[in-house]
C-alpha positions as CSV (number, residue, x, y, z in Angstrom):
1,X,123.7,116.0,166.0
2,X,122.9,112.6,166.0
3,X,126.5,110.3,165.9
4,X,124.5,106.8,165.9
5,X,125.8,106.1,169.6
6,X,122.4,106.1,171.4
7,X,122.3,103.1,173.9
8,X,126.1,102.3,173.9
9,X,128.2,102.7,176.9
10,X,131.3,104.6,177.6
11,X,134.0,104.9,180.7
12,X,135.7,108.3,181.0
13,X,138.7,108.5,183.0
14,X,139.2,111.8,184.3
15,X,135.6,112.3,184.2
16,X,135.0,114.8,187.0
17,X,136.7,117.8,185.9
18,X,137.7,119.4,182.7
19,X,137.9,117.7,179.4
20,X,136.6,114.4,181.0
21,X,133.7,116.1,182.3
22,X,132.8,118.0,179.1
23,X,133.3,114.3,177.4
24,X,130.9,112.9,179.9
25,X,128.3,115.5,179.1
26,X,128.5,114.9,175.2
27,X,128.1,111.2,175.4
28,X,125.0,111.7,177.9
29,X,123.6,114.3,175.6
30,X,123.8,111.3,172.9
31,X,122.0,108.8,174.9
32,X,124.9,106.9,176.1
33,X,125.2,105.4,179.3
34,X,128.5,106.5,181.0
35,X,130.5,105.8,183.7
36,X,133.1,108.3,185.3
37,X,136.2,107.7,186.9
38,X,138.2,110.2,189.1
39,X,140.4,109.9,191.9
40,X,138.4,112.6,194.7
41,X,135.2,111.0,195.6
42,X,133.4,113.9,196.6
43,X,134.3,115.9,193.1
44,X,133.3,112.7,191.5
45,X,129.8,112.1,193.0
46,X,129.0,115.9,192.8
47,X,129.9,115.7,189.0
48,X,127.8,112.6,188.7
49,X,124.9,114.5,190.0
50,X,125.1,117.7,188.2
51,X,125.4,115.7,184.9
52,X,122.6,113.4,185.7
53,X,120.3,116.4,186.5
54,X,121.4,118.6,183.7
55,X,121.2,115.6,181.3
56,X,118.6,113.3,182.3
57,X,121.4,110.5,181.3
58,X,122.4,107.4,182.9
59,X,125.6,108.0,184.7
60,X,127.8,106.2,187.3
61,X,130.7,107.2,189.3
62,X,133.9,105.1,190.2
63,X,136.5,105.9,192.5
64,X,139.7,105.0,190.7
65,X,143.3,106.1,190.0
66,X,144.2,104.4,186.7
67,X,147.7,104.9,187.3
68,X,147.5,102.4,189.6
69,X,147.0,98.8,188.1
70,X,144.7,97.5,190.9
71,X,142.3,100.4,190.1
72,X,142.7,100.0,186.1
73,X,139.5,98.6,184.7
74,X,140.3,95.3,183.1
75,X,138.4,93.6,179.9
76,X,138.0,89.8,179.0
77,X,136.9,90.2,175.5
C-alpha cells in the first residue's frame, strides 16, 4: 500500500520492541527515514540493525527516556 509518505521522517518512541518496533518497520517499508528511541541501548541497537537489514531503510537509534524532560526531543517549529 502506498501511503504517500515516502521520503518523510518519523520519530518512534518505544521503537525497540512491540508496537513501536512494528510501527518503525511499517514506516521503513513505506520509504520513511526513521529514528527509534528507547531506554536500553543494546536492545535499541539490535532492533535498528535488524530493521535496517529487513527493510533496507534508513534508520537511526537514539537512547532516550522520554519520561525525563532532558531526554525528550524538542522542536523549534
